FIKOLZA-1660 file (N, C-alpha, C; in steps of 0.1 Angstrom, whole numbers, plus 5000, padded with zeros to 4 digits):
% residues 183
   i   px   py   pz ch aa at
   1 4840 4858 4632  A  M  N
   1 4846 4871 4634  A  M CA
   1 4847 4874 4649  A  M  C
   2 4858 4879 4654  A  S  N
   2 4860 4882 4668  A  S CA
   2 4855 4895 4671  A  S  C
   3 4852 4898 4684  A  V  N
   3 4847 4910 4689  A  V CA
   3 4859 4917 4696  A  V  C
   4 4861 4930 4692  A  Q  N
   4 4871 4938 4699  A  Q CA
   4 4865 4945 4711  A  Q  C
   5 4872 4944 4722  A  V  N
   5 4868 4951 4734  A  V CA
   5 4879 4961 4738  A  V  C
   6 4875 4973 4740  A  Q  N
   6 4885 4983 4745  A  Q CA
   6 4881 4988 4759  A  Q  C
   7 4891 4990 4767  A  L  N
   7 4889 4995 4781  A  L CA
   7 4893 5010 4781  A  L  C
   8 4888 5017 4791  A  R  N
   8 4892 5031 4793  A  R CA
   8 4907 5031 4795  A  R  C
   9 4914 5041 4790  A  R  N
   9 4928 5041 4791  A  R CA
   9 4933 5056 4791  A  R  C
  10 4944 5058 4798  A  D  N
  10 4950 5072 4799  A  D CA
  10 4963 5070 4806  A  D  C
  11 4970 5081 4809  A  T  N
  11 4983 5081 4816  A  T CA
  11 4980 5077 4830  A  T  C
  12 4991 5072 4837  A  L  N
  12 4990 5069 4851  A  L CA
  12 4985 5080 4860  A  L  C
  13 4990 5092 4857  A  A  N
  13 4986 5104 4865  A  A CA
  13 4971 5106 4864  A  A  C
  14 4966 5105 4852  A  N  N
  14 4951 5108 4849  A  N CA
  14 4943 5097 4855  A  N  C
  15 4947 5084 4854  A  V  N
  15 4940 5073 4860  A  V CA
  15 4939 5075 4875  A  V  C
  16 4950 5078 4881  A  L  N
  16 4950 5079 4896  A  L CA
  16 4942 5091 4901  A  L  C
  17 4939 5101 4892  A  A  N
  17 4931 5113 4896  A  A CA
  17 4916 5111 4893  A  A  C
  18 4912 5099 4889  A  N  N
  18 4898 5097 4885  A  N CA
  18 4893 5084 4891  A  N  C
  19 4880 5083 4892  A  K  N
  19 4874 5070 4896  A  K CA
  19 4863 5066 4886  A  K  C
  20 4862 5053 4884  A  G  N
  20 4853 5048 4874  A  G CA
  20 4841 5041 4881  A  G  C
  21 4832 5036 4873  A  A  N
  21 4821 5029 4878  A  A CA
  21 4826 5016 4885  A  A  C
  22 4818 5010 4894  A  V  N
  22 4821 4998 4900  A  V CA
  22 4823 4987 4890  A  V  C
  23 4835 4981 4891  A  G  N
  23 4839 4970 4882  A  G CA
  23 4845 4974 4869  A  G  C
  24 4845 4987 4866  A  E  N
  24 4851 4992 4854  A  E CA
  24 4867 4991 4855  A  E  C
  25 4873 4988 4843  A  V  N
  25 4888 4986 4843  A  V CA
  25 4894 4997 4835  A  V  C
  26 4904 5003 4841  A  F  N
  26 4913 5014 4834  A  F CA
  26 4926 5007 4831  A  F  C
  27 4932 5011 4820  A  I  N
  27 4946 5007 4816  A  I CA
  27 4954 5020 4815  A  I  C
  28 4966 5020 4821  A  T  N
  28 4975 5031 4819  A  T CA
  28 4983 5029 4807  A  T  C
  29 4984 5040 4799  A  T  N
  29 4991 5039 4786  A  T CA
  29 5006 5041 4787  A  T  C
  30 5010 5047 4798  A  D  N
  30 5025 5049 4800  A  D CA
  30 5032 5038 4808  A  D  C
  31 5025 5032 4818  A  T  N
  31 5031 5022 4826  A  T CA
  31 5025 5008 4824  A  T  C
  32 5014 5008 4816  A  H  N
  32 5007 4995 4812  A  H CA
  32 5001 4988 4825  A  H  C
  33 4996 4996 4834  A  G  N
  33 4990 4991 4846  A  G CA
  33 4975 4989 4844  A  G  C
  34 4970 4980 4853  A  L  N
  34 4956 4976 4852  A  L CA
  34 4950 4980 4865  A  L  C
  35 4938 4988 4865  A  F  N
  35 4932 4993 4877  A  F CA
  35 4917 4990 4877  A  F  C
  36 4912 4982 4887  A  V  N
  36 4898 4979 4888  A  V CA
  36 4892 4990 4896  A  V  C
  37 4880 4996 4891  A  Q  N
  37 4874 5007 4898  A  Q CA
  37 4863 5002 4908  A  Q  C
  38 4861 5010 4919  A  D  N
  38 4851 5007 4929  A  D CA
  38 4841 5018 4930  A  D  C
  39 4841 5028 4921  A  G  N
  39 4832 5039 4921  A  G CA
  39 4834 5049 4932  A  G  C
  40 4844 5047 4941  A  V  N
  40 4847 5056 4952  A  V CA
  40 4861 5061 4952  A  V  C
  41 4871 5051 4950  A  T  N
  41 4885 5054 4952  A  T CA
  41 4891 5059 4939  A  T  C
  42 4898 5071 4940  A  N  N
  42 4905 5076 4929  A  N CA
  42 4916 5066 4925  A  N  C
  43 4917 5062 4913  A  G  N
  43 4927 5053 4908  A  G CA
  43 4923 5039 4909  A  G  C
  44 4913 5036 4918  A  G  N
  44 4908 5022 4919  A  G CA
  44 4918 5013 4926  A  G  C
  45 4918 5000 4922  A  F  N
  45 4927 4990 4929  A  F CA
  45 4933 4981 4918  A  F  C
  46 4945 4976 4922  A  T  N
  46 4951 4966 4913  A  T CA
  46 4943 4953 4913  A  T  C
  47 4945 4944 4903  A  P  N
  47 4938 4932 4903  A  P CA
  47 4939 4923 4916  A  P  C
  48 4951 4925 4923  A  N  N
  48 4952 4917 4936  A  N CA
  48 4946 4924 4948  A  N  C
  49 4939 4935 4946  A  G  N
  49 4931 4942 4956  A  G CA
  49 4938 4952 4964  A  G  C
  50 4951 4956 4960  A  T  N
  50 4957 4966 4968  A  T CA
  50 4952 4980 4964  A  T  C
  51 4952 4989 4973  A  S  N
  51 4946 5002 4971  A  S CA
  51 4956 5011 4965  A  S  C
  52 4950 5021 4959  A  P  N
  52 4954 5025 4946  A  P CA
  52 4969 5023 4945  A  P  C
  53 4972 5014 4935  A  A  N
  53 4986 5010 4933  A  A CA
  53 4993 5023 4928  A  A  C
  54 4997 5031 4937  A  R  N
  54 5003 5044 4933  A  R CA
  54 5018 5043 4931  A  R  C
  55 5022 5033 4922  A  A  N
  55 5035 5032 4918  A  A CA
  55 5038 5041 4906  A  A  C
  56 5047 5050 4907  A  A  N
  56 5050 5059 4896  A  A CA
  56 5065 5058 4892  A  A  C
  57 5067 5056 4879  A  T  N
  57 5081 5055 4875  A  T CA
  57 5088 5068 4877  A  T  C
  58 5099 5068 4884  A  A  N
  58 5106 5080 4887  A  A CA
  58 5116 5084 4875  A  A  C
  59 5121 5074 4868  A  I  N
  59 5129 5076 4857  A  I CA
  59 5123 5070 4845  A  I  C
  60 5121 5077 4834  A  D  N
  60 5115 5072 4822  A  D CA
  60 5124 5061 4816  A  D  C
  61 5119 5049 4816  A  A  N
  61 5127 5038 4811  A  A CA
  61 5131 5039 4797  A  A  C
  62 5124 5047 4789  A  S  N
  62 5128 5049 4775  A  S CA
  62 5140 5057 4774  A  S  C
  63 5144 5065 4785  A  S  N
  63 5156 5073 4784  A  S CA
  63 5169 5065 4789  A  S  C
  64 5166 5053 4795  A  V  N
  64 5177 5044 4799  A  V CA
  64 5180 5034 4789  A  V  C
  65 5192 5033 4784  A  P  N
  65 5195 5024 4772  A  P CA
  65 5190 5010 4773  A  P  C
  66 5190 5004 4785  A  H  N
  66 5187 4990 4786  A  H CA
  66 5174 4987 4795  A  H  C
  67 5166 4997 4797  A  G  N
  67 5153 4995 4803  A  G CA
  67 5152 4995 4818  A  G  C
  68 5163 4997 4825  A  G  N
  68 5162 4996 4840  A  G CA
  68 5154 5008 4845  A  G  C
  69 5148 5007 4857  A  S  N
  69 5140 5018 4862  A  S CA
  69 5139 5017 4877  A  S  C
  70 5134 5028 4883  A  I  N
  70 5132 5028 4898  A  I CA
  70 5117 5032 4899  A  I  C
  71 5110 5026 4908  A  Q  N
  71 5096 5029 4911  A  Q CA
  71 5094 5031 4926  A  Q  C
  72 5085 5041 4929  A  F  N
  72 5081 5043 4942  A  F CA
  72 5067 5037 4943  A  F  C
  73 5065 5028 4953  A  G  N
  73 5052 5021 4955  A  G CA
  73 5045 5024 4968  A  G  C
  74 5032 5023 4967  A  C  N
  74 5024 5025 4979  A  C CA
  74 5012 5016 4978  A  C  C
  75 5008 5010 4989  A  Q  N
  75 4996 5001 4990  A  Q CA
  75 4989 5005 5003  A  Q  C
  76 4976 5005 5003  A  E  N
  76 4968 5008 5015  A  E CA
  76 4958 4996 5018  A  E  C
  77 4955 4995 5031  A  E  N
  77 4946 4985 5035  A  E CA
  77 4939 4990 5048  A  E  C
  78 4926 4988 5049  A  L  N
  78 4918 4992 5061  A  L CA
  78 4917 4979 5069  A  L  C
  79 4923 4979 5081  A  L  N
  79 4923 4968 5091  A  L CA
  79 4911 4971 5100  A  L  C
  80 4901 4963 5100  A  T  N
  80 4889 4965 5108  A  T CA
  80 4887 4954 5118  A  T  C
  81 4877 4956 5127  A  A  N
  81 4873 4946 5137  A  A CA
  81 4885 4942 5145  A  A  C
  82 4893 4951 5150  A  L  N
  82 4905 4948 5158  A  L CA
  82 4901 4941 5170  A  L  C
  83 4907 4929 5173  A  S  N
  83 4904 4922 5185  A  S CA
  83 4916 4913 5188  A  S  C
  84 4919 4911 5201  A  G  N
  84 4930 4903 5205  A  G CA
  84 4943 4911 5206  A  G  C
  85 4954 4904 5207  A  A  N
  85 4967 4910 5209  A  A CA
  85 4973 4916 5197  A  A  C
  86 4970 4911 5185  A  T  N
  86 4976 4916 5173  A  T CA
  86 4966 4915 5161  A  T  C
  87 4969 4923 5151  A  K  N
  87 4962 4923 5138  A  K CA
  87 4972 4923 5127  A  K  C
  88 4971 4914 5117  A  V  N
  88 4981 4912 5107  A  V CA
  88 4975 4917 5093  A  V  C
  89 4982 4924 5085  A  S  N
  89 4977 4929 5072  A  S CA
  89 4976 4917 5063  A  S  C
  90 4968 4919 5052  A  T  N
  90 4968 4909 5041  A  T CA
  90 4977 4914 5030  A  T  C
  91 4980 4927 5029  A  I  N
  91 4989 4933 5019  A  I CA
  91 5003 4930 5024  A  I  C
  92 5012 4930 5014  A  T  N
  92 5026 4927 5017  A  T CA
  92 5035 4937 5010  A  T  C
  93 5047 4939 5016  A  F  N
  93 5058 4945 5009  A  F CA
  93 5062 4936 4998  A  F  C
  94 5064 4941 4986  A  P  N
  94 5069 4932 4975  A  P CA
  94 5083 4926 4977  A  P  C
  95 5086 4916 4970  A  N  N
  95 5099 4909 4971  A  N CA
  95 5106 4911 4958  A  N  C
  96 5118 4917 4957  A  P  N
  96 5125 4925 4967  A  P CA
  96 5120 4940 4967  A  P  C
  97 5123 4947 4977  A  C  N
  97 5120 4962 4977  A  C CA
  97 5129 4968 4988  A  C  C
  98 5129 4981 4988  A  I  N
  98 5135 4989 4999  A  I CA
  98 5123 4995 5006  A  I  C
  99 5122 4992 5019  A  I  N
  99 5110 4997 5027  A  I CA
  99 5114 5011 5032  A  I  C
 100 5104 5020 5029  A  L  N
 100 5106 5034 5034  A  L CA
 100 5098 5036 5047  A  L  C
 101 5087 5029 5049  A  G  N
 101 5080 5030 5061  A  G CA
 101 5065 5025 5060  A  G  C
 102 5058 5026 5071  A  V  N
 102 5044 5022 5071  A  V CA
 102 5037 5034 5078  A  V  C
 103 5028 5041 5071  A  S  N
 103 5020 5052 5077  A  S CA
 103 5007 5046 5081  A  S  C
 104 5000 5053 5090  A  C  N
 104 4987 5048 5094  A  C CA
 104 4978 5059 5099  A  C  C
 105 4965 5056 5099  A  R  N
 105 4955 5066 5105  A  R CA
 105 4945 5057 5112  A  R  C
 106 4941 5061 5124  A  V  N
 106 4930 5054 5131  A  V CA
 106 4917 5060 5126  A  V  C
 107 4909 5051 5119  A  T  N
 107 4897 5056 5113  A  T CA
 107 4885 5054 5122  A  T  C
 108 4886 5044 5131  A  T  N
 108 4875 5042 5141  A  T CA
 108 4883 5040 5155  A  T  C
 109 4879 5048 5165  A  A  N
 109 4886 5047 5178  A  A CA
 109 4889 5033 5182  A  A  C
 110 4900 5031 5187  A  I  N
 110 4904 5017 5192  A  I CA
 110 4901 5016 5207  A  I  C
 111 4895 5005 5211  A  T  N
 111 4892 5003 5225  A  T CA
 111 4900 4990 5229  A  T  C
 112 4902 4990 5243  A  G  N
 112 4909 4978 5249  A  G CA
 112 4924 4980 5250  A  G  C
 113 4930 4987 5242  A  A  N
 113 4945 4990 5242  A  A CA
 113 4947 5005 5245  A  A  C
 114 4958 5008 5252  A  A  N
 114 4962 5022 5254  A  A CA
 114 4969 5028 5242  A  A  C
 115 4975 5020 5234  A  S  N
 115 4982 5024 5222  A  S CA
 115 4985 5011 5214  A  S  C
 116 4991 5013 5202  A  F  N
 116 4995 5001 5195  A  F CA
 116 5008 5003 5187  A  F  C
 117 5016 4993 5186  A  N  N
 117 5029 4993 5178  A  N CA
 117 5026 4988 5164  A  N  C
 118 5034 4994 5155  A  V  N
 118 5034 4990 5141  A  V CA
 118 5047 4984 5137  A  V  C
 119 5048 4972 5131  A  G  N
 119 5061 4966 5127  A  G CA
 119 5059 4955 5117  A  G  C
 120 5070 4952 5111  A  R  N
 120 5070 4940 5101  A  R CA
 120 5067 4928 5109  A  R  C
 121 5058 4919 5103  A  T  N
 121 5056 4906 5109  A  T CA
 121 5069 4898 5111  A  T  C
 122 5071 4894 5123  A  G  N
 122 5084 4887 5126  A  G CA
 122 5096 4896 5129  A  G  C
 123 5093 4909 5128  A  G  N
 123 5104 4919 5131  A  G CA
 123 5102 4925 5145  A  G  C
 124 5107 4937 5146  A  T  N
 124 5106 4945 5158  A  T CA
 124 5092 4951 5159  A  T  C
 125 5085 4949 5170  A  A  N
 125 5070 4952 5171  A  A CA
 125 5068 4967 5168  A  A  C
 126 5077 4976 5172  A  N  N
 126 5074 4991 5171  A  N CA
 126 5083 4997 5160  A  N  C
 127 5088 4989 5151  A  E  N
 127 5097 4994 5140  A  E CA
 127 5092 5006 5133  A  E  C
 128 5079 5008 5131  A  F  N
 128 5073 5019 5124  A  F CA
 128 5066 5029 5134  A  F  C
 129 5068 5026 5147  A  G  N
 129 5063 5036 5157  A  G CA
 129 5052 5030 5166  A  G  C
 130 5049 5038 5177  A  N  N
 130 5038 5035 5186  A  N CA
 130 5028 5046 5184  A  N  C
 131 5015 5042 5183  A  V  N
 131 5004 5051 5178  A  V CA
 131 4993 5051 5189  A  V  C
 132 4988 5063 5191  A  A  N
 132 4977 5065 5200  A  A CA
 132 4964 5059 5194  A  A  C
 133 4954 5057 5202  A  V  N
 133 4942 5050 5198  A  V CA
 133 4930 5059 5194  A  V  C
 134 4931 5072 5196  A  A  N
 134 4920 5081 5192  A  A CA
 134 4917 5082 5177  A  A  C
 135 4905 5084 5173  A  V  N
 135 4901 5085 5159  A  V CA
 135 4909 5097 5153  A  V  C
 136 4913 5095 5141  A  N  N
 136 4921 5104 5133  A  N CA
 136 4936 5106 5137  A  N  C
 137 4940 5098 5147  A  T  N
 137 4955 5098 5150  A  T CA
 137 4962 5093 5138  A  T  C
 138 4973 5099 5135  A  T  N
 138 4982 5095 5123  A  T CA
 138 4996 5093 5128  A  T  C
 139 5003 5085 5120  A  N  N
 139 5017 5083 5122  A  N CA
 139 5024 5080 5109  A  N  C
 140 5035 5088 5106  A  A  N
 140 5042 5087 5093  A  A CA
 140 5050 5074 5092  A  A  C
 141 5055 5069 5103  A  G  N
 141 5062 5056 5104  A  G CA
 141 5074 5055 5094  A  G  C
 142 5082 5066 5094  A  I  N
 142 5093 5066 5084  A  I CA
 142 5105 5059 5090  A  I  C
 143 5112 5052 5081  A  L  N
 143 5125 5045 5085  A  L CA
 143 5136 5054 5080  A  L  C
 144 5146 5056 5088  A  T  N
 144 5158 5064 5084  A  T CA
 144 5167 5054 5075  A  T  C
 145 5168 5058 5062  A  G  N
 145 5177 5050 5054  A  G CA
 145 5170 5039 5046  A  G  C
 146 5159 5035 5050  A  G  N
 146 5152 5024 5043  A  G CA
 146 5158 5010 5047  A  G  C
 147 5151 5000 5045  A  I  N
 147 5155 4986 5048  A  I CA
 147 5153 4978 5035  A  I  C
 148 5164 4970 5031  A  G  N
 148 5163 4961 5020  A  G CA
 148 5155 4949 5025  A  G  C
 149 5144 4946 5018  A  Q  N
 149 5135 4934 5021  A  Q CA
 149 5136 4924 5010  A  Q  C
 150 5139 4912 5013  A  F  N
 150 5141 4902 5002  A  F CA
 150 5131 4890 5003  A  F  C
 151 5120 4893 5009  A  S  N
 151 5109 4884 5009  A  S CA
 151 5096 4892 5011  A  S  C
 152 5085 4887 5006  A  S  N
 152 5072 4893 5009  A  S CA
 152 5069 4893 5024  A  S  C
 153 5065 4904 5029  A  V  N
 153 5063 4905 5044  A  V CA
 153 5051 4913 5047  A  V  C
 154 5043 4909 5057  A  T  N
 154 5031 4916 5061  A  T CA
 154 5035 4926 5072  A  T  C
 155 5025 4933 5077  A  V  N
 155 5026 4943 5088  A  V CA
 155 5018 4938 5099  A  V  C
 156 5023 4939 5112  A  T  N
 156 5015 4935 5124  A  T CA
 156 5013 4947 5133  A  T  C
 157 5000 4949 5137  A  L  N
 157 4997 4959 5147  A  L CA
 157 4996 4951 5160  A  L  C
 158 5003 4956 5170  A  T  N
 158 5004 4949 5183  A  T CA
 158 4998 4958 5194  A  T  C
 159 4988 4954 5201  A  A  N
 159 4981 4961 5212  A  A CA
 159 4991 4963 5223  A  A  C
 160 4991 4975 5229  A  V  N
 160 4999 4978 5241  A  V CA
 160 4990 4983 5252  A  V  C
 161 4992 4977 5264  A  G  N
 161 4984 4980 5276  A  G CA
 161 4970 4974 5276  A  G  C
 162 4969 4962 5270  A  G  N
 162 4956 4955 5269  A  G CA
 162 4955 4949 5255  A  G  C
 163 4944 4942 5253  A  N  N
 163 4941 4936 5239  A  N CA
 163 4931 4945 5232  A  N  C
 164 4932 4945 5218  A  F  N
 164 4922 4952 5210  A  F CA
 164 4908 4946 5213  A  F  C
 165 4898 4955 5214  A  T  N
 165 4884 4950 5215  A  T CA
 165 4876 4956 5204  A  T  C
 166 4880 4966 5198  A  A  N
 166 4873 4972 5186  A  A CA
 166 4882 4983 5180  A  A  C
 167 4878 4987 5168  A  G  N
 167 4885 4998 5161  A  G CA
 167 4889 4995 5147  A  G  C
 168 4895 5005 5140  A  A  N
 168 4899 5003 5127  A  A CA
 168 4911 5012 5124  A  A  C
 169 4921 5007 5116  A  V  N
 169 4932 5015 5112  A  V CA
 169 4935 5013 5097  A  V  C
 170 4938 5024 5090  A  R  N
 170 4942 5023 5076  A  R CA
 170 4957 5024 5076  A  R  C
 171 4963 5013 5070  A  I  N
 171 4978 5013 5069  A  I CA
 171 4982 5016 5055  A  I  C
 172 4994 5022 5053  A  Q  N
 172 4999 5025 5040  A  Q CA
 172 5014 5020 5040  A  Q  C
 173 5017 5010 5031  A  L  N
 173 5030 5005 5029  A  L CA
 173 5037 5014 5019  A  L  C
 174 5049 5019 5022  A  N  N
 174 5056 5028 5012  A  N CA
 174 5070 5021 5010  A  N  C
 175 5074 5020 4997  A  Y  N
 175 5086 5013 4993  A  Y CA
 175 5091 5017 4980  A  Y  C
 176 5103 5013 4977  A  I  N
 176 5110 5015 4964  A  I CA
 176 5112 5002 4957  A  I  C
 177 5110 5001 4944  A  L  N
 177 5113 4989 4936  A  L CA
 177 5124 4993 4926  A  L  C
 178 5135 4985 4926  A  L  N
 178 5146 4987 4917  A  L CA
 178 5144 4977 4906  A  L  C
 179 5141 4981 4894  A  N  N
 179 5139 4972 4883  A  N CA
 179 5151 4971 4874  A  N  C
 180 5157 4959 4873  A  P  N
 180 5169 4957 4866  A  P CA
 180 5168 4959 4851  A  P  C
 181 5179 4961 4844  A  P  N
 181 5178 4963 4829  A  P CA
 181 5171 4951 4823  A  P  C
 182 5164 4954 4812  A  T  N
 182 5157 4944 4804  A  T CA
 182 5165 4937 4793  A  T  C
 183 5177 4943 4791  A  S  N
 183 5185 4936 4781  A  S CA
 183 5200 4939 4784  A  S  C
% end
């Protein structure tokens, strides 16, 4: 006889508004997402470690005859121990997507650099702006019109006026996914 295991489940909105015990798994009943909890972060993390996978379906796929949909996505990462000329994220914009921007907040004051640029790895260094180094400095990093991205790409912070010697920045990747019809 097999053993049935059930995980906590609720709508995406309710999952993202709550936090579970460390290692607990939530399943969304409307989007069928999987979220691993850390006991601290509302919504938890997706299995690949991105912070709260706040992708919400903007159009109910059940109302579209052949299942196409559009989703807005957001991933977060805390970049710590800044040192040297650059720091590259481990999270990526998905392939393909429309990039809306990269927002950031300095969570620990940055030393060694006068400011820093935020850009796609391999792209323009300050594509998403130039940011001051004081704690709690924020930058929305909005792109006018969005950019079509057809490969997974990381984000690079580039020190300006010297190299990073310390500090931490939380980055937030914001994008749109266009999901083709399923039939």
